[in-house]
Wavefront OBJ file of the C-alpha trace (Angstrom):
o trace
v 28.320 36.614 11.871
v 25.020 38.300 12.400
v 22.672 36.607 14.910
v 19.814 36.750 12.420
v 21.863 35.028 9.723
v 23.143 32.321 12.056
v 19.587 31.707 13.318
v 18.319 31.441 9.739
v 21.106 28.992 8.835
v 20.311 26.876 11.892
v 16.610 26.805 10.988
v 17.344 25.798 7.394
v 19.692 23.079 8.590
v 17.081 21.736 11.017
v 14.433 21.797 8.271
v 16.718 19.792 5.964
v 17.430 17.271 8.706
v 13.716 16.825 9.422
v 12.932 16.458 5.719
v 15.681 13.835 5.363
v 14.375 11.937 8.388
v 10.838 12.019 6.994
v 12.027 10.733 3.617
v 13.991 7.950 5.324
v 10.865 6.897 7.269
v 8.844 6.770 4.040
v 11.526 4.671 2.330
v 11.646 2.241 5.271
v 7.846 1.975 5.293
v 7.751 1.223 1.546
v 10.539 -1.346 1.820
v 8.835 -3.012 4.769
v 5.556 -3.188 2.830
v 7.288 -4.655 -0.233
v 9.044 -7.301 1.848
v 5.783 -8.179 3.576
v 4.007 -8.449 0.224
v 6.740 -10.749 -1.074
v 6.361 -13.065 1.927
v 2.589 -13.251 1.664
v 1.149 -16.527 0.506
v -0.475 -15.948 -2.871
v -4.170 -16.669 -2.764
v -6.658 -16.722 -5.562
v -8.741 -13.595 -5.540
v -12.149 -13.237 -7.197
v -10.543 -10.968 -9.798
v -8.145 -13.764 -10.792
v -10.939 -16.248 -11.387
v -12.774 -16.458 -14.657
v -16.406 -15.472 -14.281
v -17.495 -17.836 -17.028
v -16.037 -21.043 -15.595
v -17.132 -22.197 -12.161
v -15.946 -25.275 -10.372
v -19.283 -25.891 -8.679
v -22.473 -25.473 -10.746
v -24.607 -25.465 -7.588
v -22.629 -22.508 -6.259
v -23.184 -20.701 -9.564
v -26.910 -21.344 -9.363
v -26.998 -20.129 -5.749
v -25.084 -16.934 -6.555
v -27.330 -16.198 -9.562
v -30.402 -16.839 -7.456
v -29.121 -14.550 -4.718
v -28.316 -11.826 -7.253
v -31.844 -12.082 -8.655
v -30.705 -13.129 -12.113
v -32.896 -16.227 -12.260
l 1 2 3 4 5 6 7 8 9 10 11 12 13 14 15 16 17 18 19 20 21 22 23 24 25 26 27 28 29 30 31 32 33 34 35 36 37 38 39 40 41 42 43 44 45 46 47 48 49 50 51 52 53 54 55 56 57 58 59 60 61 62 63 64 65 66 67 68 69 70
């Protein structure tokens, strides 16, 4: 076998191995993030709350006052 051809085959093989390792790292990172998100305690975010109903009218007044809407 020609030295050039064997060198090219070795380079292609190494490139495939590195690409596979990189893909495996990405998959592990995504799985780790999904597991961590599943374990997280769900909290109520401002986006989940209705903007029309507030539990504390004084807090609503304060936020409107701060925003300059009153």
